[in-house]
N, C-alpha and C positions, 0 to 999 in steps of 0.2 A: 634746177629750177622748174616750175610751172609754170606755164602763161595760163591767162586768160581761157584762151581759144582750148590750148588742148585739156584743161580742165572741164571746158561744159563738154568737148570728145567724150572725154572718159563721163562726165556724167550723162551723157543722153547713151552711151555706149549700155550704161548698169541701168538706167532707169527700161531700156530696150528688151534687153536680158529679164529684169526683174517681171515685161510685160506678159512674160509665156504665163506667167498667174490667172491671165484671162480663161487661156483654155480651159484647166481644170475649171473653175469656179464656174463660168458659163457651162462645162459640161454636167455639172455635179446639178446646178441648178435648174437645167433644163431638163436632165432628169427625174428630175421630183416632180418639175410638172407635165409632162411628156411618157415620161416610163421610155420602154424601149423603143425607139427609132425604126420602127417597121414598116412603114409604106409613107409614100412621098409627104400626103398633108402632114403628116407627123413629122418629116422630114423638113418641111418648109417653115412651121408653127417652132421647132426644134432649134433650128438653123437661124430661126431672126432674133432668139431667145438671148441664141448661145453668142449668136454674132455682137449683141448689146454688150456684152463682157467683153470680148474681145475686143471689137473696136474701142471700148471706151478705156481697156489697158496700153491700148497702142495708142490711142491720141492722150493718154497723159503720159506717157512716153516722149512721146513726137511735140505736144504743141508750146513746150518752150524753147524750143531748137529751129521751129520751123515755122511756117506759115500755116500751119494744120487747124482748124477750126472744129466745132464739137459733131462739125455734119457726118465728118468721117466714121463717126459710131454707126447713123444711119445707115450708110455707103457699106459699111462693112457686116451690118446684118441683114441687107438686101442683097448681099452677095454669097451668105452662105447661104437664106432660107432658100435662093433660086440656086444654088449648087448641089445641095444636099438634095435638096426636093424632085430637083430633073433628075441627079443620080442615082437617087434611089428608083426613079420610077423608068430610067433605062437600064437601070443595071441590080434591082430587087434589093433584098434586105440581108444576102449570104453575107456569112462572116469567114469565106474560104480568101486568100491570099490573091487570084486575082479579080475577084466583085471590088474588095478593100481596095487594092491599086487603080482601077477604074471608078470608081466613087471619086477618092483621092482627086485622083487627077483632071474629072470635070468639076471637083468643084474648086480647084484651086487653078483651073484656068479663069474662072467664073468669079471667084473674088480676086484673083491678079488684077483683072480686065479692070470690073468695076471701080476697085482701088485706084489704079492706073489712070482711070479714066476722072476721080478727083484729084487727082498728082498734076495732071498734065494741064486742068483748069488751076490749081496753081500755080505753073509755070515747074513741075517738078520730074525729074527720071525717072519720066511712066514705064516708057518699054520694059528696063532692068528689071521696075520694081513689079510687073506683069509675070516677068516671066521667072523670077525666085521666088515668087509666092507660088507659082504654078508650079515649081520643081519644088517648095520645099513642103508644099501639103503632099506632093504627090510622095514623099520619101517618108512623112511624119507617119502616116500611119500603119504600112507598114513596121517602121521601130517599136512602136507603141504594139501593133501584133504579138511581136518577137518577145516584149519586154513583159506587157502589163494583159497580158489574153484576155484577163478579164473586162476589159473596157470594149473587147470588141464581140465578146457573146452576151455582154448584157446589153447590146443594142447603144451604145452611147453616141449621138451627135458627133462629138469632136474628138479627136483623137488624145491621149493621156499625157500626163507631166514630162514623159518619156521625148514623145513626140514633137511633144508641146516649148521644149526646150530646143532641141532640135532645129527646127522651125525658124524659133528666133534668130540664132548663129548663122541659119542661112540667110537671114532675109536681113541679116546685120550690114553684111556688103551695101546690099538696096540702101540700106535707111541712111552709110554716111554718104550717101552720090546723093541725097536730099537737100534741096538747095536749103540753106539755114540763115539762122538769122545771129548764128556765130561771128564777133570779129574777124577780118581777115587779117590784123595784123596783131601782136601780141603787146 
């Protein structure tokens, strides 16, 4: 027998995993707007644009199950803009593994921190969120590098579908720790 609480949890899991689409869609739209991401200004603009799509997909996944509002989109956009811009300013746009991992780590820490701040204001599990996002973002880029090298050599702002899906799987644990509007009894 499926209870309302378990059905809602499975619905959240499905929506969260489906939200991976925000990454490739945001990356493609960003690429159409700025082309190759090869300097800090393009990183800021590209991060902001991609962040709208990623944050929007995440918000759509989380909004019905938690006390999340649309400001999540703006926070994600700002976090990616700052992370991608700063990481490019510090490490350049080289597409070798070390700079990719370094840029991913910087971006992941910044994105995780700003999203965690948003969650903290909502009473969420913010430290867990920040750690999972930083780790997931840092792992997702090398996975894309191994699976879809074109994303890396073409100068996309965010990782491809393989990295995006892995990001969603890793961060799912943090999503399930968020305070929810789900009933606590069946």
